[in-house]
VOSE-994180 format. One record per residue (C-alpha): z, x, y. Coordinates in steps of 0.1 Angstrom, whole numbers, plus 5000, padded with zeros to 4 digits. Layout:
REM VOSE-994180
ZXY
...
END
This chain:
REM VOSE-994180
225244994013
221744804021
220144673990
216744653986
213744523966
210244643978
206844683958
206545003941
206145313966
202745443958
202745773937
206145713923
208045983902
211445963887
212246313904
215246233923
213146323957
213346003980
210046104002
207945793987
210945543998
210145644034
209445364059
211145124028
214445254028
217045314061
217045674071
220745684074
223645514049
223745474018
221045244003
219745113970
216044963962
215544833930
211644743916
211444583886
208544593862
207344483829
208744793816
212044783833
213844853864
213345133889
216045213905
216645493935
218645533964
221145763982
225145683974
228145783994
230645803977
228645953948
229645723921
228545313922
229145073897
225744833892
226144443880
222344273869
222643913865
219543713854
218743403865
218443113835
218942723832
222142613828
223842443801
224842113807
228341973810
229641803780
232641563784
234941403757
232541103750
230641333727
233441313701
232640963697
228741023700
228440893740
227141073772
228041343792
230441273816
234341283827
234041683815
237841753805
238841443801
240641403770
242541073781
240440763773
237040663752
234640643776
231840643750
232840283738
233840103775
233340193813
235840373833
238040093843
238139963809
238240233784
240840273755
243040573753
242540783726
244740833701
247441153701
245141283672
241941203689
243341393722
244041693704
240441673687
238841613721
240541953739
239842163709
236042073716
236242103752
237942473745
235042553722
232442423746
234242693772
234342953747
230142843744
229742883778
231243223782
229343393755
226243193769
226743343805
227443683791
223943763779
222443763815
224744023828
224944403823
226744673840
225844993848
227545373861
225345563884
226345933891
225346273890
225746283852
222445993853
223445633841
225345483815
225345133807
228544893794
227844733757
229944403751
232944573740
233044743773
232345073763
230045313784
226845433762
223745633771
220545493773
217745583749
214445633772
216245653804
214045893827
215746003863
216846283887
220346293900
220846523931
223346633954
226746743959
228746503981
225746243982
224046123954
220346103959
218945953930
215645803910
215445663876
213645423856
215845213828
213645093803
213444703794
215744753761
218344793784
218444513809
220144183804
218543923788
216143653810
216443303810
213343213830
209443273831
208143443851
211443673866
211243553903
214943683913
218043873903
221243913913
223144263922
226544393924
227344713939
230644883934
231045253953
233245473937
235345753948
236046013926
239345943925
238545573919
240945503950
238645333971
236145093964
233444853984
231444603968
228144443981
227244143964
223244043970
220643803955
217143993955
213643773957
211644013935
208044073958
206043963930
206943793900
207443973869
206643853834
207244013803
204444093775
203443913753
202643553756
202943593796
200843303808
202343073783
206043153785
205443043819
203642763813
206242663785
209542773807
207942573839
207842253813
211442293803
212242313840
210642013848
211741783822
215041913825
216441573841
214641363813
215741553779
218341813788
215942103770
217542363751
218342693773
216242973760
216443333766
214443653756
215044053759
212644203782
212044443755
211344193729
209643923745
207643793715
210743623701
213143383723
217043323715
217542933713
220842773724
221342473706
222042173729
225742093728
225841713731
227941683693
230041973696
230242113664
230942463651
227042453647
226642373683
228342733689
225442893678
222243083690
218743083669
216743393672
212843373663
209243373675
208843223706
205043103698
203343133663
199343023661
198642753639
195142653645
191442753664
188142593670
185742673697
187542753728
190942613720
193942773704
197242573690
200542763693
203542603678
206342693702
210042783686
210542463662
213542363683
211642313713
209442053691
206242163710
202842253709
200642413735
196942373736
195442693750
191842693763
190042993771
193243183772
195142953792
197542723787
196642363793
199242113781
201742003756
202041813724
205141703708
205741863674
208241703650
209141793611
206041913588
203541973614
200241973599
196842063617
193141933599
190042083606
188341693606
185541563619
184041913642
188041803659
191541933657
193741703639
197641703643
200341543623
203941553627
206841283618
210041233635
213241083616
215840993634
218940743643
217940513665
221640433684
220140113701
219739933667
221740083644
219140193622
217140463610
213440523626
210640703618
207440783637
204540983629
202841133657
198541223654
196841393682
192741473677
191741733703
188141843707
186842233705
186942253742
190642113746
190541783755
192941593738
190841253725
193641023714
197541053712
198840773688
202340713674
202840513641
205840333633
207740013622
207839803655
210539583641
212539833623
215439733603
215940023578
218440223557
217840543542
214040563552
211540863556
208040993562
205541033533
201641163530
199541253504
198041603497
194941553520
196841373548
194341083543
197440863540
200940853556
203640633556
207140513559
209440473526
212640353521
215340083518
214539833546
217239583556
216739213559
218438903580
221238903557
221839233556
220739303522
218239583514
215139623491
212939853488
210339883518
207140063524
204440093553
201440283550
198540393574
195140523559
192740743576
189540573585
186540833590
184240603614
187340523637
188640833635
192040703635
194940583610
194540203603
197640003590
197439853553
198539493540
END
């Protein structure tokens, strides 16, 4: 069987007549043509035997492997090796894990394996095509009809058909734009005694984006993919028929029950506009803001907790605060992020405010109602290990258009 990924033939109508595929498909033998569009998947072909099982696999960013060192908060390596505590020493001198920790490690590796299986399954959908039309298997392997399906199916011993599978019946997608997909076809006789299988990775003739936010999603996904080696971004997925929302899969650096969940919500939320520029806050777990100029995404900003956008001094001022634990120092940390953006989209300033000699315990960020003052407040730790109340404050100075450390 030939599997093809042509462009859409002129004058296509899903009426079962294959005239418009002349010159694209072979004149003899079985063939299958697939054309992806923002509205769904066009499938046409001549099939003998007159039934086929069709599997579509969509591409996505892979999940990182997670090793037993995660149990103790360490790195990502030695996947599946639960014998030693590699988080506390190098490979040659790592102490053995206790039996209880080995059992806990094996349990977490097993949880991760199940998590990966569930993650992979969302990018796969199986269909059956025969004289009765097209049906799709659900996640419980039950064959169901497809709402909104269009098509026509002809023949006696040889099936000739054209059908349009709506975007709502496609598997989730984990890249933007969609440039390729994997197709597996199994031909089945009516007695199901003989099967022939063909698998092919199809490169689409033109990349496909699903509305809305086509350009913005493409920019964000490419940014995440390019930065993957630096910080292993959260893998994303979206339904082609509901592309304004995304599923975020929590990065499983630490294997806890919560890391086996996925979170669903809007991909972008508009948070500020001035002149030619608009700011779009990507799903909060991505900690990213897109700067869009004249309708085109231009750059990204870091965005952490409590994102605030201010119209000040003829500019957009963006603030957020990052509260985290610094493993290298063993202390809590807080960093304020501050950006100034001009009406033409130019990022005029990008500043970080933090304590450069941090010795903190139980620290958090604070601000006044107008964000004229921002700061860090908590319990400091002196050289003898004693705690004491500590506050660091910065005040916005209009002449400098910046925050200045207060004495």
